[in-house]
C-alpha positions in Angstrom: -8.5 -11.3 6.0 -9.0 -10.8 9.8 -6.4 -9.1 11.9 -5.9 -6.8 14.9 -7.4 -3.3 15.2 -4.9 -0.5 16.3 -7.9 1.2 17.9 -8.4 -1.7 20.2 -4.9 -1.5 21.7 -3.6 0.6 24.6 -0.2 2.2 24.4 1.2 -0.7 26.3 -0.6 -3.1 24.0 1.0 -1.4 20.9 4.4 -1.7 22.5 3.9 -5.4 23.1 2.7 -5.9 19.6 5.9 -4.4 18.3 7.8 -6.9 20.5 5.8 -9.8 19.1 6.3 -8.7 15.5 10.0 -8.4 15.8 10.2 -11.9 17.3 8.0 -13.5 14.6 9.8 -11.7 11.8 13.1 -12.9 13.1 11.8 -16.5 13.3 10.7 -16.5 9.6 13.4 -14.3 8.3 14.8 -16.9 5.8 11.5 -16.9 4.0 11.3 -13.1 4.0 14.9 -12.6 2.9 14.6 -15.0 -0.1 14.3 -13.7 -3.6 11.8 -15.8 -5.6 14.0 -15.6 -8.7 16.6 -17.6 -6.8 14.2 -20.4 -6.2 16.3 -22.9 -8.2 19.8 -21.3 -7.8 19.5 -21.3 -4.0 17.3 -24.4 -3.7 14.6 -22.5 -1.7 12.2 -25.4 -1.6 14.6 -27.5 0.5 15.0 -24.6 3.0 11.4 -25.4 4.2 10.8 -28.0 6.8 10.1 -31.4 5.3 6.6 -31.5 6.9 5.8 -28.2 5.2 7.0 -29.5 1.9 4.7 -32.5 2.2 1.7 -30.3 3.1 2.3 -27.8 0.3 3.6 -30.0 -2.5 1.0 -30.6 -5.1 -1.4 -27.9 -4.1 -2.7 -26.0 -7.1 -3.1 -22.2 -7.0 -6.8 -22.1 -5.9 -5.9 -24.5 -3.0 -3.1 -22.2 -2.0 -5.4 -19.2 -1.9 -7.9 -21.2 0.2 -5.7 -23.2 2.6 -2.6 -21.2 3.0 -3.7 -17.6 2.5 -7.1 -18.3 4.1 -9.0 -16.6 1.2 -11.5 -19.1 -0.1 -13.6 -18.5 -3.2 -17.2 -17.4 -2.8 -19.2 -20.1 -1.1 -16.1 -22.3 -0.7 -15.6 -24.3 2.5 -12.0 -24.7 3.7 -11.1 -28.4 3.8 -7.6 -29.7 4.3 -6.7 -32.7 2.2 -4.2 -33.8 4.8 -3.2 -33.0 8.4 -0.9 -30.0 8.3 2.0 -29.7 10.7 1.3 -27.5 13.7 4.3 -25.3 12.8 2.7 -24.4 9.5 -0.7 -23.8 11.0 1.0 -21.6 13.7 2.6 -19.5 10.9 -0.8 -19.0 9.2 -2.6 -18.2 12.5 0.2 -15.8 13.7 0.3 -14.0 10.4 -3.4 -13.4 10.7 -3.4 -12.5 14.4 -0.6 -9.9 14.5 -1.3 -7.9 11.3 -3.4 -4.8 11.4 -6.8 -5.5 9.9 -7.3 -4.3 6.4 -11.0 -4.7 6.4 -12.8 -1.3 6.4 -16.0 -0.5 8.2 -18.1 -0.9 5.1 -18.9 -3.6 2.7 -17.3 -4.1 -0.7 -17.9 -0.7 -2.4 -21.4 -0.6 -3.7 -20.5 2.6 -5.6 -19.3 0.4 -8.6 -22.2 -2.0 -8.7 -24.0 -0.2 -11.5 -20.9 0.6 -13.5 -17.4 -0.8 -12.6 -15.8 2.3 -14.1 -17.8 5.0 -12.4 -18.4 5.6 -8.7 -22.0 6.4 -8.1 -20.9 8.4 -5.1 -19.1 11.0 -7.3 -20.8 13.3 -9.8 -19.7 13.0 -13.4 -17.4 16.1 -13.4 -15.3 14.7 -10.5 -15.0 11.3 -12.3 -13.6 12.6 -15.5 -9.9 11.7 -16.1 -10.0 9.6 -12.9 -9.7 5.8 -12.8 -12.1 3.8 -10.6 -9.4 3.0 -8.0 -8.6 6.7 -7.7 -12.2 7.7 -7.6 -12.7 5.4 -4.6 -9.6 6.8 -2.9 -10.2 10.5 -3.3 -13.8 10.2 -2.2 -13.0 8.1 0.9 -9.9 10.1 2.0 -11.5 13.4 1.1 -14.6 12.7 3.2 -12.4 11.7 6.1 -10.3 14.8 5.8 -13.4 16.9 5.8 -14.7 15.3 9.0 -11.3 15.6 10.6 -11.0 19.3 9.6 -14.4 20.0 11.1 -13.5 18.2 14.4 -10.2 20.0 14.8 -11.2 23.5 13.5 -8.7 23.5 10.7 -8.5 26.6 8.4 -6.5 24.9 5.6 -5.7 21.5 4.2 -2.3 20.9 2.7 -2.1 18.0 0.2 1.5 16.9 -0.1 2.7 15.0 -3.1 -0.6 15.9 -4.8 0.3 14.7 -8.3 -2.4 15.7 -10.8 -4.4 17.1 -8.0 -7.4 14.7 -8.1 -7.7 14.6 -4.2 -7.1 18.4 -3.9 -9.7 19.1 -6.5 -12.3 17.0 -4.8 -11.6 18.5 -1.4 -11.6 22.1 -2.7 -14.4 22.1 -5.3 -16.4 19.1 -4.0 -16.2 19.5 -0.2 -15.5 23.3 0.1 -12.2 23.0 1.9 -9.4 25.6 1.5 -6.6 23.5 -0.1 -3.0 24.0 -0.9 -1.4 21.4 -3.1 2.3 20.7 -3.1 4.0 18.7 -5.8 7.6 18.6 -7.0 6.9 17.8 -10.6 6.2 20.9 -12.7 4.5 18.9 -15.4 2.1 17.3 -13.0 1.3 20.7 -11.5 0.6 22.2 -14.9 -1.7 19.3 -15.7 -3.5 19.7 -12.3 -4.1 23.4 -13.1 -5.6 22.6 -16.5 -7.9 20.0 -14.9 -8.9 22.5 -12.3 -10.1 24.9 -15.0 -11.9 22.1 -16.9 -13.7 21.0 -13.7 -14.8 24.6 -12.9 -16.2 25.0 -16.4 -18.1 21.6 -16.1 -19.5 22.6 -12.7 -20.7 26.0 -14.1 -22.3 24.3 -17.1 -24.0 21.9 -14.8 -25.4 24.8 -12.7 -26.8 26.4 -15.8 -28.6 23.2 -16.8 -29.9 22.8 -13.2 -30.7 26.4 -12.0 -32.4 24.9 -8.9 -29.0 23.9 -7.6 -27.7 27.0 -5.9 -24.0 27.4 -5.1 -24.2 29.0 -1.6 -20.5 29.9 -1.3 -17.8 30.9 -3.7 -15.7 28.2 -5.2 -11.9 28.1 -4.4 -9.7 26.0 -6.7 -6.7 24.4 -5.0 -3.6 26.6 -4.8 -0.8 24.7 -6.5 2.8 25.0 -5.5 5.8 23.4 -7.2 8.1 22.3 -4.4 10.0 19.2 -3.4 9.6 18.4 0.3 12.9 17.5 1.9 12.2 14.7 4.5 15.1 15.9 6.6 14.1 19.6 6.9 11.0 21.6 7.5 9.3 23.1 4.4 8.3 26.7 5.0 6.0 26.8 2.0 4.1 23.9 3.4 3.3 26.0 6.5 2.3 29.3 4.9 -1.4 30.0 5.1 -3.4 30.9 1.9 -5.4 33.5 3.8 -4.9 35.2 7.1 -7.2 33.5 9.6 -9.9 35.6 11.2 -8.7 34.8 14.7 -5.2 33.7 15.8 -2.8 31.6 13.8 -3.6 29.2 10.9 -4.6 25.7 11.8 -3.3 23.3 9.2 -4.3 19.7 8.4 -1.7 17.7 6.4 -2.7 14.9 4.1 -1.0 12.7 1.6 -2.6 10.0 -0.6 0.0 7.3 -0.9 2.8 9.6 0.0 5.8 7.7 -1.3 8.7 6.5 0.9 10.2 9.3 3.0 7.4 11.8 2.0 5.1 10.1 4.5 7.8 10.5 7.1 8.1 14.2 6.3 4.4 14.6 7.0 4.8 13.0 10.4 7.8 15.3 11.2 6.0 18.5 10.2 3.0 17.4 12.3 5.2 16.8 15.4 7.4 19.9 15.0 5.1 22.6 13.9 2.4 24.1 16.2 0.3 25.3 13.3 -0.2 21.7 12.1 -3.0 20.4 14.3 -4.1 17.3 12.3 -2.7 14.6 10.0 -4.3 12.1 7.6 -1.6 10.1 5.8 -1.7 7.0 3.6 1.8 5.8 3.0 3.3 3.5 0.3 6.6 2.4 -1.3 8.2 1.3 2.0 11.3 0.1 0.1 12.1 3.8 -0.6 12.4 4.7 3.1 15.8 6.0 4.0 17.9 3.6 6.1 18.4 5.1 8.6 16.0 8.0 8.9 12.7 6.6 7.5 12.5 3.6 9.9 12.5 3.2 12.8 11.1 6.5 14.1 10.1 5.5 17.6 12.5 5.0 20.5 10.6 1.9 21.5 11.0 0.0 18.2 14.6 1.2 17.8 15.4 -0.4 21.1 14.0 -3.8 20.2 16.3 -6.7 19.1 15.6 -7.7 15.5 13.8 -4.4 14.6 15.8 -4.1 11.3 13.8 -4.2 8.1 16.2 -4.3 5.1 15.1 -3.4 1.6 13.9 -6.9 0.7 11.4 -7.0 3.6 10.1 -3.5 2.9 9.7 -4.2 -0.8 7.7 -7.4 0.0 5.4 -5.4 2.3 4.2 -3.4 -0.8 2.7 -6.5 -2.5 -1.1 -6.8 -2.8 -2.1 -9.8 -0.9 -5.8 -9.7 -1.8 -5.1 -9.2 -5.5 -2.6 -12.1 -5.5 -5.1 -14.4 -3.8 -7.7 -13.5 -6.5 -5.1 -14.5 -9.1 -4.5 -17.8 -7.4 -8.3 -18.5 -7.2 -8.5 -17.9 -10.9 -5.3 -19.8 -11.6 -4.3 -17.1 -14.1 -1.6 -18.3 -16.5 0.6 -15.3 -15.6 1.4 -17.1 -12.3 4.1 -19.0 -14.1 6.2 -15.8 -14.6 8.1 -16.4 -11.3 9.0 -19.9 -12.3 10.2 -18.8 -15.7 12.2 -16.0 -14.2 13.8 -18.3 -11.6 14.7 -20.8 -14.4 16.3 -17.9 -16.4 18.4 -17.0 -13.3 20.0 -20.5 -13.4 21.1 -19.9 -17.1 22.4 -16.5 -16.3 24.5 -17.7 -13.4 26.0 -20.5 -15.5 26.9 -18.0 -18.3 28.1 -15.2 -16.0 28.3 -16.2 -12.3 29.0 -12.6 -11.2 25.7 -11.4 -12.7 23.1 -11.8 -9.9 19.4 -10.9 -10.1 19.7 -8.5 -13.1 16.6 -6.6 -14.0 14.7 -8.1 -16.9 12.4 -5.7 -18.7 8.9 -7.0 -19.0 8.5 -9.8 -21.5 4.9 -9.7 -23.0 2.5 -12.6 -22.9 4.7 -14.9 -20.9 2.0 -17.5 -20.5 2.0 -18.0 -24.3 5.7 -18.8 -24.4 7.6 -22.1 -24.0 10.1 -21.8 -21.2 13.0 -22.0 -23.6 11.5 -19.1 -25.6 11.2 -17.0 -22.4 14.8 -17.8 -21.4 16.1 -16.7 -24.9 14.3 -13.4 -24.7 15.4 -12.9 -21.2 19.1 -13.5 -22.1 18.8 -10.9 -24.8 17.4 -8.4 -22.3 20.3 -8.7 -19.9 22.9 -8.4 -22.6 23.8 -12.1 -23.1 23.7 -14.2 -26.2 20.2 -15.5 -26.7 21.6 -18.4 -28.7 23.5 -19.9 -25.7 23.1 -23.7 -25.6 20.3 -24.5 -23.2 19.7 -27.7 -21.2 16.1 -28.2 -22.3 15.6 -31.2 -19.9 16.7 -29.0 -16.9 14.4 -26.2 -17.9 11.4 -28.5 -18.3 12.3 -30.0 -14.8 12.1 -26.4 -13.4 8.8 -25.8 -15.2 7.4 -28.9 -13.5 7.9 -27.2 -10.2 5.8 -24.2 -11.0 3.3 -24.9 -8.2 6.2 -25.1 -5.7 7.5 -21.7 -6.8 4.0 -20.3 -6.3 3.7 -21.9 -2.9 6.9 -20.5 -1.7 6.0 -17.0 -2.9 2.6 -17.3 -1.2 4.4 -18.1 2.1 6.4 -14.9 1.8 3.3 -13.0 0.9 1.4 -14.3 3.9 4.1 -12.7 6.1 4.3 -9.4 4.2 1.5 -7.7 6.1 3.4 -8.2 9.4 6.2 -6.1 7.9 3.8 -3.3 7.0 2.2 -3.6 10.4 5.6 -3.0 12.1 6.4 0.0 9.9 3.0 1.6 10.7 3.0 0.6 14.3 6.4 2.4 14.6 4.8 5.6 13.3 2.0 5.3 15.8 4.4 4.8 18.7 6.6 7.7 17.4 3.6 10.1 17.6 2.4 8.7 21.0 5.9 9.1 22.5 5.5 12.9 21.9 2.1 13.0 23.5 0.0 13.1 20.4 -3.2 11.1 19.7 -2.8 8.7 16.7 -4.9 5.9 15.2 -4.7 3.7 12.2 -7.9 3.1 10.2 -8.6 0.9 7.2 -10.1 3.4 4.8 -10.2 1.9 1.3 -11.4 -1.5 0.0 -8.2 -3.6 -0.1 -9.3 -5.2 -3.3 -9.2 -1.8 -5.0 -6.4 -0.2 -3.1 -3.9 -2.5 -1.3 -2.2 0.2 0.8 -5.5 1.1 2.5 -4.5 2.1 6.1 -4.6 5.8 6.9 -2.7 7.2 9.9 -4.8 9.8 11.6 -3.2 12.1 14.2 -4.4 15.1 16.2 -3.0 17.3 19.0 -6.3 17.0 20.9 -8.2 13.9 22.1 -11.0 13.0 19.7 -12.5 10.2 21.7 -15.4 8.6 19.8 -14.8 10.9 16.8 -12.4 8.3 15.4 -15.4 6.0 15.0 -17.2 8.6 12.9 -14.1 9.1 10.7 -14.1 5.4 9.8 -17.7 5.1 8.9 -19.1 5.4 5.3 -21.3 8.4 4.6 -24.8 7.6 3.6 
């Protein structure tokens, strides 16, 4: 999906983009605020303009992917079956034009052409215990961190929220970086340490089998620390060097692979407040977990704009995977009916207990194989209501007949979701620039593999064309 590149915008251009985003989000706020499970209880279809209803009504899922989301199947030509209203076309065009591009500077990963489970760009020891998505992520981010470390003369990388240590392990034992891993969960740290030892043994065994491969420098496993990072305070452990640098103070590079919620904000604050932190490479996620206030907005510019607010519902929507959903639409997978079934269930819940609104319903397996009344009965049981409540079968079947309308409305909201993510990340860029730092946003992962694929790169020195090198794929 095309979009706008942060690197192509001046500081003033970024500020204007924030203005445009807040205006557009305010204009389409009713769609973004809506909960799809209230499609029938709140009559969401009738909240759309009549001309939109006429254009979207009757479109099947593949047509929605092609015509609305602008993601046609391979070799497919976009052909509208009717003249769409200009307001709907404007929404589609605006959603494309104002969102940061998620298309990286390389083609769909060739690393999985031979085997969809194994990256050809990682040796077998580094692939073990690592899923394909994570293989792609640790390789791409690790290589970017290595380049950024070389450019900025860093003496140590700090991986915050390191989990089982897959990224740290690749950076330390695969790329030769000095790495400290910080993770709050003791069990994950213990698992990471076991995997470190297993990888070291595998690498040593590989060297014995291939004596011509000479290890020119000693290997250093990541140094793991169990510590929760408070987003409101500086973490001294994060700043402590592993070794005393030969000359002057330590120069730290902070990174986080899908640092959740406020953790990504903590990385920004440590970078901006601590002189020993000279570079940052952060991929955020879970925007709905950002503190409000505190996690957004960060920049003075965005905080001063009318309509800057992004409540939980909007931030949660920004975490959906647009490319993955478009693929499901193209394949017309039966699971698409889940939203329709859940919305029908909500009508029954409201009739039985009007005060019970949008209760969580634990996953009901194989929804596509169930009749709608069977799904409703199982759903009632999961929210603590009598599954034998009398049901209006005719009403439920009428709801089911509107399945494509439910999918169309959800697709509209999903079309706007990247604008919310763009505003959150743009706010972070402006926050760093307001303090005189150099910051860029690069699409680093294939969005089909990793939906949150934008990395915020920041330095305290101008890198110029070096940002172009960071974005490219190594040969």
